[in-house]
N, C-alpha and C positions, 0 to 999 in steps of 0.2 A: 278878272277875265276868265270866263269859263273855258276849260280845255276838255276836249273829248274824252269821256271817262273810260273809253276803251284803250286809250294810249297810256303807256307807262312812261311818264316823263321824268328823266333824271338829268339835272343840270350839272355839268362838270366843266372845269376849266383846265384843259390840257396845254393851253398855250401861255401867253404872258398873263400877269394878274389882271390886266385891263380886259382880257377876253373872258367874259362870264358865260358865253354860250348863247346869249340873246342879242339879236340885232334888229333894229328897225329896217324895214324894206325902204328902198330909196324914195318911194312916194310917201313914207310915214304912215301908211294906212294898215300895216300889219307888223307882227313880230315874227322873225325867222329864228329857228332853233333846230338843233340836231336831235333826232329821236333814234334810238337803237331798237330795232325790232328783229327777232330771230337772228341775232348775231351780226347784224349789219346795220350801218347808219344811212339815214337819208335826212334831208332838210325839209322841215314842215314850216308852212306859213299860217299863222293864226290872225286873222283879221281883227282889228280893234273895234270894228262895228258890231261885233258879236255874231257875225255869220260864221258858218262852219269852216274850220280849217282844213287844209289839204296839203298833201305831200307834193313837193315841188321838184324833187330829184328822184331818180329811179335806179340808184345803184344796186347791183345784185350780189356784190361782195365787199369785203373790207370795211374800213372805218373812215370817218371824216375828223380830221384834227382841227380844222378851222375853215372859215369861208368869209369872203369879202366881195363886195360889189366893185365893179371898175369905176374909175373916176367919172365916166360919162353915164354911169348908173344903168347901162344897158346889158351888161354881162355879169355873171356870177363866176368867181374863181373859187375852186374847192380844193383844199389840201387833203387828198385821199390817200390813205396808206394801209399796209397789211401789218398784222401783228404775227410775228413768227417766233417760234421757239424751238431749240434743239435740245434733245436730252442725250447725254453721253454716259454709258455705263462703263465704269473702269472696273476691270477684274484682274486680280493678281494671278498670273499664270506661273508664278515662281514655284508654287507648291509649298513654300514655307509658311508657317503659321505666325 
């Protein structure tokens, strides 16, 4: 399946081993996957008929850990999160070496 050469696709599994990052759309006509661009994630659809893929979400921050379609296949649930880190500098103010 050809993928847009301008996209840098990296498949990762952040969830359970069964979650490989690729899912068929409910109609079975495309694959859905997460693409990280410029430090944020969005879901892209790549049609199986060879037509041009497209971005289907428009998050402007943070990351996607997982996504699933609802049982009625009309809605998309996205587990969206922030990566945060704190740095603490400890300094001995005792003066002894």
